[in-house]
Kinemage of the C-alpha trace (Angstrom):
@kinemage 1
@onewidth
@group {chain A} dominant
@subgroup {mainchain}
@vectorlist {calphas} color= white
{ca unk a 1} P 0.000 0.000 0.000
{ca unk a 2} L 1.488 3.340 -1.065
{ca unk a 3} L 1.596 6.143 1.512
{ca unk a 4} L 1.446 9.901 0.997
{ca unk a 5} L 3.977 12.130 2.760
{ca unk a 6} L 3.141 15.826 3.138
{ca unk a 7} L 5.827 18.438 3.878
{ca unk a 8} L 4.225 21.816 4.405
{ca unk a 9} L 5.725 24.277 4.747
{ca unk a 10} L 9.208 23.638 3.406
{ca unk a 11} L 11.197 25.842 5.768
{ca unk a 12} L 14.452 27.748 5.253
{ca unk a 13} L 13.295 29.141 1.907
{ca unk a 14} L 11.717 32.373 0.670
{ca unk a 15} L 7.937 31.998 0.503
{ca unk a 16} L 5.492 29.101 0.855
{ca unk a 17} L 6.245 25.705 -0.689
{ca unk a 18} L 4.436 22.415 -0.162
{ca unk a 19} L 5.859 19.086 -1.309
{ca unk a 20} L 3.842 15.879 -1.355
{ca unk a 21} L 5.234 12.479 -2.331
{ca unk a 22} L 3.791 8.995 -2.585
{ca unk a 23} L 6.057 6.169 -1.413
{ca unk a 24} L 5.709 2.431 -1.933
{ca unk a 25} L 6.214 -0.328 0.645
{ca unk a 26} L 9.997 0.106 0.303
{ca unk a 27} L 9.761 3.862 0.977
{ca unk a 28} L 10.689 4.664 -2.628
{ca unk a 29} L 9.018 7.771 -4.086
{ca unk a 30} L 6.765 6.881 -7.001
{ca unk a 31} L 4.926 10.187 -7.417
{ca unk a 32} L 5.739 13.757 -6.387
{ca unk a 33} L 3.868 17.060 -6.393
{ca unk a 34} L 5.307 20.537 -5.883
{ca unk a 35} L 2.950 23.384 -5.003
{ca unk a 36} L 3.163 26.947 -3.850
{ca unk a 37} L 0.213 28.069 -1.809
{ca unk a 38} L 0.332 31.796 -2.597
{ca unk a 39} L -0.561 33.739 -5.736
{ca unk a 40} L 1.627 36.384 -7.437
{ca unk a 41} L -0.305 39.372 -8.689
{ca unk a 42} L 2.495 41.838 -9.432
{ca unk a 43} L 1.821 41.593 -13.169
{ca unk a 44} L -1.741 42.798 -12.628
{ca unk a 45} L -0.568 45.663 -10.418
{ca unk a 46} L 1.780 46.920 -13.158
{ca unk a 47} L -0.863 47.367 -15.821
{ca unk a 48} L -1.607 51.007 -16.559
{ca unk a 49} L 1.490 52.318 -14.776
{ca unk a 50} L 4.400 54.260 -16.218
{ca unk a 51} L 7.283 52.003 -17.369
{ca unk a 52} L 9.646 54.227 -15.392
{ca unk a 53} L 8.274 52.715 -12.152
{ca unk a 54} L 8.511 49.087 -13.258
{ca unk a 55} L 11.881 48.305 -11.653
{ca unk a 56} L 10.960 49.701 -8.250
{ca unk a 57} L 7.665 47.791 -8.204
{ca unk a 58} L 8.863 44.408 -9.467
{ca unk a 59} L 11.704 44.236 -6.955
{ca unk a 60} L 8.960 43.877 -4.341
{ca unk a 61} L 8.222 40.447 -5.821
{ca unk a 62} L 10.900 39.098 -3.481
{ca unk a 63} L 12.642 40.076 -0.269
{ca unk a 64} L 15.878 38.224 -1.093
{ca unk a 65} L 16.936 38.761 -4.714
{ca unk a 66} L 15.320 42.189 -4.873
{ca unk a 67} L 18.102 43.614 -7.008
{ca unk a 68} L 17.673 40.896 -9.646
{ca unk a 69} L 14.047 41.847 -10.307
{ca unk a 70} L 14.883 45.549 -10.042
{ca unk a 71} L 17.578 45.247 -12.678
{ca unk a 72} L 15.684 42.821 -14.936
{ca unk a 73} L 12.538 44.951 -14.924
{ca unk a 74} L 14.509 48.106 -15.640
{ca unk a 75} L 16.405 46.444 -18.480
{ca unk a 76} L 13.195 45.052 -19.982
{ca unk a 77} L 11.946 48.623 -20.324
{ca unk a 78} L 15.288 49.724 -21.785
{ca unk a 79} L 15.141 46.874 -24.287
{ca unk a 80} L 11.639 47.899 -25.341
{ca unk a 81} L 12.668 51.538 -25.781
{ca unk a 82} L 15.929 50.692 -27.530
{ca unk a 83} L 18.106 52.358 -24.887
{ca unk a 84} L 21.825 51.587 -24.607
{ca unk a 85} L 23.025 52.681 -21.182
{ca unk a 86} L 26.538 54.153 -20.605
{ca unk a 87} L 29.413 51.762 -19.961
{ca unk a 88} L 29.855 53.002 -16.381
{ca unk a 89} L 26.234 52.121 -15.651
{ca unk a 90} L 26.784 48.610 -17.026
{ca unk a 91} L 29.844 48.175 -14.806
{ca unk a 92} L 28.047 49.460 -11.708
{ca unk a 93} L 25.034 47.223 -12.309
{ca unk a 94} L 27.386 44.260 -12.709
{ca unk a 95} L 29.232 45.082 -9.479
{ca unk a 96} L 25.918 45.271 -7.612
{ca unk a 97} L 24.981 41.914 -9.131
{ca unk a 98} L 28.334 40.505 -8.034
{ca unk a 99} L 27.619 41.712 -4.503
{ca unk a 100} L 24.181 40.095 -4.548
{ca unk a 101} L 25.529 36.704 -5.667
{ca unk a 102} L 28.276 36.710 -3.048
{ca unk a 103} L 25.668 37.469 -0.389
{ca unk a 104} L 22.909 35.180 -1.635
{ca unk a 105} L 24.977 32.053 -2.245
{ca unk a 106} L 26.751 32.223 1.111
{ca unk a 107} L 23.413 32.658 2.891
{ca unk a 108} L 21.886 29.819 0.902
{ca unk a 109} L 24.511 27.197 1.596
{ca unk a 110} L 24.970 27.947 5.287
{ca unk a 111} L 21.684 29.284 6.597
{ca unk a 112} L 19.158 27.662 4.249
{ca unk a 113} L 20.755 24.480 2.931
{ca unk a 114} L 23.596 23.812 5.362
{ca unk a 115} L 21.619 21.976 8.019
{ca unk a 116} L 20.639 19.382 5.401
{ca unk a 117} L 24.296 18.366 5.424
{ca unk a 118} L 25.351 19.258 8.971
{ca unk a 119} L 24.082 17.356 12.025
{ca unk a 120} L 24.315 19.945 14.798
{ca unk a 121} L 23.676 17.405 17.574
{ca unk a 122} L 26.603 15.308 16.318
{ca unk a 123} L 28.884 18.366 16.487
{ca unk a 124} L 28.303 18.563 20.235
{ca unk a 125} L 30.208 15.279 20.721
{ca unk a 126} L 33.187 16.284 18.562
{ca unk a 127} L 36.766 16.552 19.801
{ca unk a 128} L 37.746 20.193 19.023
{ca unk a 129} L 41.484 19.326 18.940
{ca unk a 130} L 40.858 16.604 16.377
{ca unk a 131} L 38.509 18.882 14.431
{ca unk a 132} L 41.250 21.509 14.161
{ca unk a 133} L 43.506 18.921 12.515
{ca unk a 134} L 40.744 17.704 10.203
{ca unk a 135} L 40.115 21.295 9.020
{ca unk a 136} L 43.674 21.463 7.677
{ca unk a 137} L 42.820 18.680 5.255
{ca unk a 138} L 40.428 20.948 3.363
{ca unk a 139} L 42.173 24.315 3.634
{ca unk a 140} L 45.777 25.367 4.231
{ca unk a 141} L 44.430 28.227 6.314
{ca unk a 142} L 41.032 27.213 7.741
{ca unk a 143} L 38.413 29.785 8.672
{ca unk a 144} L 38.068 27.996 12.026
{ca unk a 145} L 41.554 28.936 13.177
{ca unk a 146} L 42.161 26.223 15.761
{ca unk a 147} L 41.073 24.152 18.705
{ca unk a 148} L 40.197 27.124 20.896
{ca unk a 149} L 37.824 28.680 18.384
{ca unk a 150} L 36.149 25.360 17.627
{ca unk a 151} L 35.737 24.619 21.330
{ca unk a 152} L 34.158 28.053 21.817
{ca unk a 153} L 31.665 27.305 19.018
{ca unk a 154} L 30.818 23.966 20.586
{ca unk a 155} L 30.256 25.513 24.012
{ca unk a 156} L 28.137 28.269 22.516
{ca unk a 157} L 25.799 25.781 20.843
{ca unk a 158} L 25.728 23.581 23.952
{ca unk a 159} L 24.517 26.648 25.802
{ca unk a 160} L 21.584 26.906 23.385
{ca unk a 161} L 20.741 23.263 24.011
{ca unk a 162} L 20.933 23.516 27.788
{ca unk a 163} L 18.601 26.523 27.884
{ca unk a 164} L 16.212 24.989 25.363
{ca unk a 165} L 16.604 28.037 23.119
{ca unk a 166} L 17.632 26.168 19.991
{ca unk a 167} L 16.551 28.878 17.553
{ca unk a 168} L 17.382 27.772 13.977
{ca unk a 169} L 18.563 24.374 15.261
{ca unk a 170} L 15.153 23.307 16.592
{ca unk a 171} L 12.792 20.720 15.073
{ca unk a 172} L 15.242 19.212 12.591
{ca unk a 173} L 15.826 15.595 11.646
{ca unk a 174} L 19.008 15.192 13.708
{ca unk a 175} L 20.385 11.665 13.711
{ca unk a 176} L 19.036 10.770 10.273
{ca unk a 177} L 21.233 8.044 8.791
{ca unk a 178} L 21.804 10.014 5.594
{ca unk a 179} L 23.895 12.552 7.511
{ca unk a 180} L 27.481 11.524 6.693
{ca unk a 181} L 29.816 14.050 8.325
{ca unk a 182} L 31.848 12.876 11.322
{ca unk a 183} L 31.308 14.790 14.596
{ca unk a 184} L 34.490 16.759 13.874
{ca unk a 185} L 33.401 17.636 10.334
{ca unk a 186} L 30.021 18.716 11.678
{ca unk a 187} L 31.754 21.007 14.163
{ca unk a 188} L 33.895 22.571 11.426
{ca unk a 189} L 30.869 23.274 9.231
{ca unk a 190} L 28.875 24.541 12.219
{ca unk a 191} L 31.620 27.049 13.000
{ca unk a 192} L 31.406 28.276 9.406
{ca unk a 193} L 27.622 28.564 9.743
{ca unk a 194} L 28.080 31.034 12.597
{ca unk a 195} L 30.897 32.898 10.828
{ca unk a 196} L 28.726 33.242 7.729
{ca unk a 197} L 26.239 35.275 9.783
{ca unk a 198} L 28.925 37.968 9.984
{ca unk a 199} L 30.053 37.581 6.373
{ca unk a 200} L 26.575 37.974 4.893
{ca unk a 201} L 26.281 41.368 6.579
{ca unk a 202} L 29.495 42.522 4.884
{ca unk a 203} L 28.244 41.267 1.508
{ca unk a 204} L 24.965 43.135 1.964
{ca unk a 205} L 26.936 46.307 2.689
{ca unk a 206} L 28.789 45.824 -0.610
{ca unk a 207} L 25.590 46.106 -2.609
{ca unk a 208} L 24.385 49.055 -0.527
{ca unk a 209} L 27.484 51.083 -1.470
{ca unk a 210} L 26.313 51.441 -5.073
{ca unk a 211} L 22.646 50.611 -4.511
{ca unk a 212} L 21.834 52.973 -1.656
{ca unk a 213} L 20.539 50.159 0.534
{ca unk a 214} L 20.050 46.404 0.628
{ca unk a 215} L 17.540 44.862 0.267
{ca unk a 216} L 15.491 46.949 -2.158
{ca unk a 217} L 18.255 49.179 -3.558
{ca unk a 218} L 17.285 52.501 -5.109
{ca unk a 219} L 19.985 53.518 -7.604
{ca unk a 220} L 18.751 52.008 -10.893
{ca unk a 221} L 16.666 54.068 -13.291
{ca unk a 222} L 15.596 53.515 -16.876
{ca unk a 223} L 18.625 54.843 -18.727
{ca unk a 224} L 21.360 54.028 -16.216
{ca unk a 225} L 22.179 54.508 -12.533
{ca unk a 226} L 22.186 57.351 -10.021
{ca unk a 227} L 25.231 56.286 -7.983
{ca unk a 228} L 27.668 58.550 -9.810
{ca unk a 229} L 29.014 60.212 -6.641
{ca unk a 230} L 29.901 56.846 -5.134
{ca unk a 231} L 31.498 55.799 -8.425
{ca unk a 232} L 33.735 58.861 -8.339
{ca unk a 233} L 34.600 58.654 -4.633
{ca unk a 234} L 37.951 56.917 -3.989
{ca unk a 235} L 36.857 56.189 -0.413
{ca unk a 236} L 33.656 54.474 -1.519
{ca unk a 237} L 35.421 52.484 -4.225
{ca unk a 238} L 38.047 51.351 -1.747
{ca unk a 239} L 35.341 50.401 0.755
{ca unk a 240} L 33.640 48.152 -1.826
{ca unk a 241} L 36.934 46.460 -2.655
{ca unk a 242} L 37.808 45.893 1.007
{ca unk a 243} L 34.454 44.292 1.712
{ca unk a 244} L 34.749 42.248 -1.475
{ca unk a 245} L 38.099 40.893 -0.275
{ca unk a 246} L 36.658 39.901 3.114
{ca unk a 247} L 33.781 37.950 1.563
{ca unk a 248} L 36.011 36.388 -1.116
{ca unk a 249} L 38.384 35.149 1.566
{ca unk a 250} L 35.524 33.361 3.341
{ca unk a 251} L 34.350 31.822 0.074
{ca unk a 252} L 37.786 30.476 -0.756
{ca unk a 253} L 38.811 29.265 2.718
{ca unk a 254} L 35.422 28.290 4.150
{ca unk a 255} L 32.694 27.713 1.570
{ca unk a 256} L 34.952 25.906 -0.897
{ca unk a 257} L 36.500 23.773 1.877
{ca unk a 258} L 33.058 22.688 3.099
{ca unk a 259} L 31.976 21.595 -0.386
{ca unk a 260} L 35.159 19.544 -0.783
{ca unk a 261} L 34.496 18.025 2.637
{ca unk a 262} L 30.887 17.248 1.620
{ca unk a 263} L 32.043 15.637 -1.628
{ca unk a 264} L 34.269 13.301 0.368
{ca unk a 265} L 31.680 12.472 3.025
{ca unk a 266} L 28.563 12.217 0.835
{ca unk a 267} L 30.159 10.783 -2.301
{ca unk a 268} L 28.576 7.404 -1.599
{ca unk a 269} L 25.234 8.539 -0.185
{ca unk a 270} L 22.505 7.306 -2.561
{ca unk a 271} L 20.045 10.106 -1.790
{ca unk a 272} L 22.680 12.681 -2.776
{ca unk a 273} L 23.757 10.955 -5.996
{ca unk a 274} L 20.369 11.565 -7.629
{ca unk a 275} L 18.253 14.684 -7.847
{ca unk a 276} L 18.816 15.653 -11.495
{ca unk a 277} L 16.152 13.859 -13.519
{ca unk a 278} L 15.444 16.650 -16.013
{ca unk a 279} L 18.509 16.824 -18.242
{ca unk a 280} L 17.609 20.044 -20.055
{ca unk a 281} L 19.481 23.154 -18.910
{ca unk a 282} L 19.343 26.835 -19.813
{ca unk a 283} L 21.378 29.920 -18.875
{ca unk a 284} L 21.821 33.431 -20.237
{ca unk a 285} L 24.559 36.054 -20.657
{ca unk a 286} L 25.487 37.936 -17.516
{ca unk a 287} L 28.170 39.742 -15.501
{ca unk a 288} L 29.770 42.223 -17.849
{ca unk a 289} L 33.584 42.406 -17.704
{ca unk a 290} L 34.001 44.713 -20.694
{ca unk a 291} L 31.712 46.252 -23.272
{ca unk a 292} L 30.080 43.287 -24.991
{ca unk a 293} L 31.871 40.615 -22.940
{ca unk a 294} L 30.372 38.484 -20.168
{ca unk a 295} L 31.656 36.107 -17.500
{ca unk a 296} L 28.830 33.673 -18.308
{ca unk a 297} L 27.420 32.976 -21.774
{ca unk a 298} L 23.929 31.989 -22.862
{ca unk a 299} L 22.802 28.634 -24.205
{ca unk a 300} L 20.491 25.628 -23.983
{ca unk a 301} L 21.426 21.975 -23.409
{ca unk a 302} L 18.823 19.329 -24.222
{ca unk a 303} L 18.902 15.682 -23.084
{ca unk a 304} L 22.172 16.209 -21.191
{ca unk a 305} L 24.131 16.512 -24.459
{ca unk a 306} L 27.134 18.627 -23.471
{ca unk a 307} L 28.451 18.481 -27.048
{ca unk a 308} L 25.474 20.368 -28.434
{ca unk a 309} L 24.678 23.778 -26.979
{ca unk a 310} L 22.218 25.921 -28.908
{ca unk a 311} L 21.407 29.620 -28.556
{ca unk a 312} L 18.301 30.604 -26.621
{ca unk a 313} L 15.347 31.392 -28.852
{ca unk a 314} L 12.991 33.608 -26.793
{ca unk a 315} L 10.109 32.710 -29.104
{ca unk a 316} L 10.208 29.102 -27.804
{ca unk a 317} L 9.327 30.047 -24.211
{ca unk a 318} L 5.727 29.508 -23.087
{ca unk a 319} L 3.913 28.943 -19.787
{ca unk a 320} L 1.453 26.078 -19.318
{ca unk a 321} L -1.224 26.289 -16.591
{ca unk a 322} L -2.990 22.945 -17.034
{ca unk a 323} L -2.213 21.986 -13.436
{ca unk a 324} L -1.759 25.507 -12.052
{ca unk a 325} L -4.525 27.563 -10.439
{ca unk a 326} L -4.891 29.918 -13.423
{ca unk a 327} L -7.204 30.238 -16.401
{ca unk a 328} L -5.724 29.804 -19.884
{ca unk a 329} L -6.753 27.455 -22.665
{ca unk a 330} L -3.248 26.937 -24.069
{ca unk a 331} L 0.437 27.618 -23.248
{ca unk a 332} L 1.129 31.357 -23.470
{ca unk a 333} L 4.209 33.227 -24.588
{ca unk a 334} L 5.137 35.783 -21.885
{ca unk a 335} L 4.399 38.761 -24.143
{ca unk a 336} L 0.801 37.557 -24.282
{ca unk a 337} L 0.648 35.944 -20.847
{ca unk a 338} L -2.293 36.366 -18.503
{ca unk a 339} L -2.514 36.050 -14.727
{ca unk a 340} L -6.116 35.088 -14.022
{ca unk a 341} L -6.525 33.040 -10.801
{ca unk a 342} L -8.652 29.864 -10.815
{ca unk a 343} L -8.376 28.152 -7.427
{ca unk a 344} L -10.030 24.695 -7.380
{ca unk a 345} L -9.211 23.457 -3.876
{ca unk a 346} L -7.649 20.353 -2.318
{ca unk a 347} L -8.672 16.763 -1.596
{ca unk a 348} L -8.758 15.108 1.846
{ca unk a 349} L -6.688 11.902 1.990
{ca unk a 350} L -4.956 9.577 4.433
{ca unk a 351} L -1.275 10.429 4.921
{ca unk a 352} L 1.528 9.171 7.164
{ca unk a 353} L 0.376 11.875 9.595
{ca unk a 354} L -3.327 11.026 9.438
{ca unk a 355} L -6.133 12.445 7.300
{ca unk a 356} L -5.182 15.820 5.747
{ca unk a 357} L -6.180 18.082 2.858
{ca unk a 358} L -3.822 17.136 0.012
{ca unk a 359} L -3.005 18.309 -3.491
{ca unk a 360} L -5.313 17.196 -6.273
{ca unk a 361} L -2.601 15.904 -8.591
{ca unk a 362} L -5.070 14.906 -11.286
{ca unk a 363} L -6.261 18.484 -11.636
{ca unk a 364} L -4.905 21.911 -10.626
{ca unk a 365} L -2.668 21.969 -7.564
{ca unk a 366} L -0.219 24.905 -7.530
{ca unk a 367} L 0.011 28.679 -7.916
{ca unk a 368} L 3.226 28.174 -9.921
{ca unk a 369} L 2.904 28.086 -13.705
{ca unk a 370} L 4.871 25.571 -15.806
{ca unk a 371} L 7.305 27.294 -18.184
{ca unk a 372} L 8.469 25.187 -21.117
{ca unk a 373} L 11.163 25.683 -23.744
{ca unk a 374} L 10.018 24.301 -27.073
{ca unk a 375} L 7.558 22.224 -25.069
{ca unk a 376} L 10.168 20.738 -22.729
{ca unk a 377} L 10.813 21.263 -18.999
{ca unk a 378} L 14.152 22.921 -18.299
{ca unk a 379} L 16.254 23.357 -15.164
{ca unk a 380} L 17.805 26.754 -14.521
{ca unk a 381} L 20.243 27.791 -11.807
{ca unk a 382} L 23.967 27.700 -10.997
{ca unk a 383} L 24.274 24.093 -12.202
{ca unk a 384} L 22.673 24.993 -15.549
{ca unk a 385} L 24.882 28.073 -15.861
{ca unk a 386} L 28.058 26.078 -15.280
{ca unk a 387} L 27.006 23.179 -17.520
{ca unk a 388} L 26.200 25.508 -20.427
{ca unk a 389} L 29.479 27.355 -20.048
{ca unk a 390} L 31.493 24.184 -19.464
{ca unk a 391} L 30.026 22.711 -22.646
{ca unk a 392} L 30.837 25.913 -24.562
{ca unk a 393} L 34.465 25.817 -23.399
{ca unk a 394} L 34.296 28.968 -21.265
{ca unk a 395} L 37.820 28.798 -19.840
{ca unk a 396} L 37.139 30.224 -16.401
{ca unk a 397} L 34.285 27.735 -15.892
{ca unk a 398} L 36.150 24.771 -17.394
{ca unk a 399} L 39.117 25.419 -15.121
{ca unk a 400} L 36.921 25.779 -12.029
{ca unk a 401} L 34.870 22.634 -12.717
{ca unk a 402} L 37.851 20.488 -13.673
{ca unk a 403} L 39.774 21.755 -10.656
{ca unk a 404} L 37.009 20.687 -8.269
{ca unk a 405} L 36.521 17.300 -9.957
{ca unk a 406} L 40.259 16.659 -9.799
{ca unk a 407} L 40.501 17.689 -6.160
{ca unk a 408} L 37.569 15.526 -5.086
{ca unk a 409} L 38.248 12.627 -7.426
{ca unk a 410} L 34.644 12.722 -8.675
{ca unk a 411} L 33.735 11.980 -12.316
{ca unk a 412} L 32.001 14.461 -14.613
{ca unk a 413} L 28.757 12.530 -14.003
{ca unk a 414} L 28.822 13.820 -10.410
{ca unk a 415} L 27.661 17.186 -11.746
{ca unk a 416} L 24.267 15.634 -12.494
{ca unk a 417} L 23.466 15.089 -8.816
{ca unk a 418} L 22.221 16.986 -5.785
{ca unk a 419} L 25.851 17.217 -4.676
{ca unk a 420} L 26.752 18.578 -8.109
{ca unk a 421} L 24.004 21.190 -7.963
{ca unk a 422} L 25.216 22.324 -4.536
{ca unk a 423} L 28.869 22.361 -5.624
{ca unk a 424} L 27.981 24.337 -8.759
{ca unk a 425} L 26.566 27.128 -6.607
{ca unk a 426} L 29.843 27.370 -4.716
{ca unk a 427} L 31.881 27.385 -7.938
{ca unk a 428} L 29.660 30.067 -9.427
{ca unk a 429} L 30.145 32.172 -6.276
{ca unk a 430} L 33.909 31.791 -6.472
{ca unk a 431} L 33.986 32.669 -10.190
{ca unk a 432} L 31.789 35.732 -9.707
{ca unk a 433} L 33.959 36.926 -6.814
{ca unk a 434} L 37.238 36.451 -8.698
{ca unk a 435} L 36.068 37.792 -12.053
{ca unk a 436} L 34.207 40.681 -10.452
{ca unk a 437} L 37.573 42.279 -9.723
{ca unk a 438} L 38.058 42.649 -13.497
{ca unk a 439} L 34.810 44.597 -13.723
{ca unk a 440} L 35.880 46.757 -10.791
{ca unk a 441} L 39.233 47.520 -12.437
{ca unk a 442} L 37.514 48.252 -15.762
{ca unk a 443} L 35.315 50.791 -13.979
{ca unk a 444} L 38.352 52.458 -12.403
{ca unk a 445} L 39.988 52.783 -15.811
{ca unk a 446} L 36.885 54.055 -17.575
{ca unk a 447} L 35.976 56.801 -15.096
{ca unk a 448} L 39.337 58.484 -15.722
{ca unk a 449} L 37.968 59.748 -19.040
{ca unk a 450} L 34.214 59.085 -18.861
{ca unk a 451} L 31.815 59.995 -16.038
{ca unk a 452} L 28.553 59.240 -17.858
{ca unk a 453} L 26.046 57.050 -15.998
{ca unk a 454} L 22.694 57.986 -17.557
{ca unk a 455} L 20.884 58.657 -20.830
{ca unk a 456} L 17.421 60.179 -20.775
{ca unk a 457} L 14.700 57.791 -21.993
{ca unk a 458} L 12.143 58.964 -24.539
{ca unk a 459} L 8.686 57.426 -25.027
{ca unk a 460} L 6.480 58.320 -27.974
{ca unk a 461} L 2.844 58.035 -26.710
{ca unk a 462} L 1.752 57.180 -30.257
{ca unk a 463} L 4.001 54.138 -30.531
{ca unk a 464} L 3.756 50.631 -29.089
{ca unk a 465} L 6.840 49.000 -27.625
{ca unk a 466} L 7.691 45.390 -26.819
{ca unk a 467} L 10.780 44.259 -24.931
{ca unk a 468} L 12.267 41.795 -22.508
{ca unk a 469} L 15.382 41.199 -20.454
{ca unk a 470} L 17.116 37.980 -19.418
{ca unk a 471} L 19.661 37.843 -16.610
{ca unk a 472} L 21.164 35.217 -14.317
{ca unk a 473} L 19.580 35.714 -10.907
{ca unk a 474} L 21.144 33.737 -8.014
{ca unk a 475} L 18.572 30.977 -8.528
{ca unk a 476} L 18.913 30.891 -12.322
{ca unk a 477} L 17.716 32.536 -15.507
{ca unk a 478} L 15.206 35.334 -14.858
{ca unk a 479} L 13.248 37.052 -17.618
{ca unk a 480} L 10.842 39.991 -17.583
{ca unk a 481} L 8.571 40.758 -20.558
{ca unk a 482} L 6.745 44.033 -21.231
{ca unk a 483} L 4.309 45.621 -23.679
{ca unk a 484} L 4.006 49.413 -23.617
{ca unk a 485} L 1.127 51.302 -25.238
{ca unk a 486} L 0.180 54.939 -24.825
{ca unk a 487} L 3.297 55.429 -22.656
{ca unk a 488} L 1.895 52.959 -20.081
{ca unk a 489} L 2.382 49.274 -19.303
{ca unk a 490} L -0.186 47.290 -21.277
{ca unk a 491} L 1.006 43.808 -20.265
{ca unk a 492} L 3.763 42.382 -18.086
{ca unk a 493} L 5.036 38.923 -17.178
{ca unk a 494} L 7.958 37.717 -15.090
{ca unk a 495} L 9.216 34.176 -15.744
{ca unk a 496} L 11.409 33.462 -12.751
{ca unk a 497} L 13.922 30.701 -11.924
{ca unk a 498} L 11.730 29.001 -9.337
{ca unk a 499} L 8.837 28.957 -11.800
{ca unk a 500} L 11.014 27.023 -14.263
{ca unk a 501} L 12.087 24.577 -11.554
{ca unk a 502} L 9.014 24.246 -9.332
{ca unk a 503} L 6.170 24.212 -11.834
{ca unk a 504} L 3.667 21.332 -11.865
{ca unk a 505} L 3.264 18.686 -14.564
{ca unk a 506} L 2.118 20.122 -17.904
{ca unk a 507} L -0.671 19.190 -20.335
{ca unk a 508} L 1.584 16.587 -21.992
{ca unk a 509} L 2.427 14.869 -18.704
{ca unk a 510} L 5.975 16.272 -18.652
{ca unk a 511} L 7.265 16.752 -15.116
{ca unk a 512} L 9.278 19.770 -13.975
{ca unk a 513} L 12.682 19.692 -12.193
{ca unk a 514} L 11.444 19.730 -8.566
{ca unk a 515} L 9.012 16.872 -9.003
{ca unk a 516} L 11.293 14.868 -11.306
{ca unk a 517} L 14.234 15.205 -8.908
{ca unk a 518} L 12.333 13.264 -6.227
{ca unk a 519} L 11.150 10.309 -8.310
{ca unk a 520} L 12.917 7.070 -7.397
{ca unk a 521} L 14.330 8.502 -4.166
{ca unk a 522} L 14.370 6.082 -1.235
{ca unk a 523} L 13.530 7.580 2.166
{ca unk a 524} L 15.192 6.380 5.349
{ca unk a 525} L 12.105 7.381 7.356
{ca unk a 526} L 8.985 8.778 5.608
{ca unk a 527} L 8.000 10.633 8.780
{ca unk a 528} L 11.359 12.481 8.719
{ca unk a 529} L 12.018 13.041 5.005
{ca unk a 530} L 15.411 14.764 5.198
{ca unk a 531} L 16.327 13.462 1.750
{ca unk a 532} L 13.422 15.355 0.166
{ca unk a 533} L 14.361 18.555 1.978
{ca unk a 534} L 18.011 18.229 0.937
{ca unk a 535} L 17.178 17.849 -2.753
{ca unk a 536} L 14.587 20.635 -2.832
{ca unk a 537} L 16.853 23.006 -0.902
{ca unk a 538} L 19.633 22.389 -3.450
{ca unk a 539} L 17.519 24.404 -5.925
{ca unk a 540} L 17.283 27.290 -3.417
{ca unk a 541} L 13.490 27.769 -3.742
{ca unk a 542} L 12.134 31.304 -3.890
{ca unk a 543} L 8.385 30.901 -3.925
{ca unk a 544} L 7.804 34.606 -3.350
{ca unk a 545} L 9.294 35.116 -6.817
{ca unk a 546} L 7.110 32.414 -8.335
{ca unk a 547} L 3.834 33.553 -6.726
{ca unk a 548} L 2.316 36.276 -4.535
{ca unk a 549} L -0.833 36.579 -2.393
{ca unk a 550} L -4.617 36.527 -2.718
{ca unk a 551} L -7.664 35.598 -0.642
{ca unk a 552} L -9.234 32.262 -1.608
{ca unk a 553} L -12.729 33.688 -1.082
{ca unk a 554} L -12.054 36.482 -3.534
{ca unk a 555} L -12.176 39.156 -0.853
{ca unk a 556} L -10.005 42.242 -1.115
{ca unk a 557} L -6.949 42.042 1.126
{ca unk a 558} L -6.411 45.766 1.164
{ca unk a 559} L -6.726 48.894 -0.925
{ca unk a 560} L -4.208 51.717 -0.988
{ca unk a 561} L -4.450 55.210 -2.444
{ca unk a 562} L -1.526 57.579 -2.912
{ca unk a 563} L -2.166 61.291 -2.441
{ca unk a 564} L -0.313 63.079 -5.296
{ca unk a 565} L 0.158 66.063 -2.985
{ca unk a 566} L 1.881 63.901 -0.399
{ca unk a 567} L -0.706 64.683 2.278
C-alpha cells in the first residue's frame, strides 16, 4: 500500500512551498507534487502604470533577490525603448549583481541548505582538537583557526541546548542516517555557519554602497544609474573592494573547503547521488567584464548533451497552466501571458500523519505556472549556468569545474546530482567573486575619461513597444517581458527561476525539475524526510518570486491610495 507524505511548509526558503510524495512499501518515491500556496499578482498591479516605475515595483516580488528583479525589470523597459546605457552604468550594475551573488549564495549554503548536510547534535560530541587537525585537510588556512575557536563554538551551541533556546537548530531531523559528516566535520561546518552570519552582513553592505541600501536598492533608473558620486569617490570604491576581499576570503577558505568536505563524506550517499532527472538546462549572458563581454554565456542543453549547446530562442518560451490555479486554454508566450486566478481546492486523503487536505494531482494543484522551452521542462540555476558554459568551453568555468573534480576525485557525471548542484553554486560564487575584480578595475579605468552614468529615456505616446530582459539571478535565468502602449504598461510577465524549476506537470504529462528530482528517491524514514528537503533546498526555492498573495474567497486584502500632494 502506497503512503502519501506531506511536507508543508518547506522551511528555510523564501515563501510558501508544499511538497507531497507517494512512497511504496519500500519507501521509494513513485509520485511527487510541488505546489506553492500563494498567488503572485504583481503583473496585474503593473498594468496602466508608467514604465519608469517598473523596476521599483517588481523588486517587491521578493525580499531576497530584490536587485535581480529591479535590474531585470529596468532592463526590460530599456530593451523595449531601444536604450543603450553608458558603460559606467553597465559596470556598476554588474558590481551590484556581483555583490548580490556573493551574499545570496553564502546565505543559501549555510543558513538555508547547510543543516541538510550538517548534524548539529553530532557536532556537540566532537573533539575540538581533532577537528582543528581535520580542518587542515580541506584548507591550508582554515576559517576555524584552531582548537580554541572550535571549542568556543561547541560551548556556545551547547549553551543553546541547555537553555532549550535552539533557535534555527530546533525541530530538525538530527540523527538521520543520511547525515554523513563525522562529529568533527560537523563542528567545522557549524563554525562556518556562525561565521557566515557575519560575512553575509558585509556582503549586503557591498551592494548598498552602489545601490543605496540592501535589500530593495534605489539607484537604478531607466537609462542608467544614479550612484555617480559613489562611483567617483575613492573612499567608496576602496570600501567596496575591502568588503569584497573579506567575503572572497571566506568563500575560498570556508565555503569551498566545506563543499570539498561534503564531496568526500557524501560521495557514496545514494540520496545525494540523484536529484537531477530533467537533463535540459538553460542559462543566459550575464556579468559584464568589458563592453560586450560576459563572464557567463547563454545557451540551452537538451537531453544532457554537453556536445550540443544551442542559442536561446525567446520565441520558444511559453507557460502552461494545465495543473496551475490559473485560467488559460493553451500555453502562453510571456508577451501575451495572462494572470487570471482559478483556485479549485484540495482533496482530503490519508497520509503518514493522518487524514489531511492534500493536493489534487489529477487536476490543478499549484500557484506556480509551468514554463516550457520548445515544449520541454528545463532546469535553470547555478548548475545549468556552469554546464552551459562548461560545454561551450568557457575557460574560467572549465578550469573551475575540472579543478574541483580533480581535487575531489569525482567523475564528470557527479555534476548531475544533488551534490553537483550544490557544488555548482559554490563554484559560481567563487567565479563571480574572482572575475568581479576585473569589472571593478575596468570601472576604475573608464571613469578616468568618462563619467557618464545615464541617458534620458524617450517614449512616444503614439508608438507601441515590446521588450524583454534575461539575466542570471542567483537561482537561475530570470526574464521579464513588457508591452508598452500609450506610454503605459499594457502587459507584463515575469518568468522566474523558481517557476522554471518548481512548476507542476504540464498538459503533456511532462514533469518539472522539482518533481522529477524526487522520483525514485528512497527515504530512510517517511516521517522524517530529510532526503526530500536536501534535494529541494539544493535548488534554493524562492516561492515569493514564483507567486504572490490573494484571498481564496475572492475578498479584497487591502486597498491603498496615494495622495499626489503627499498629504
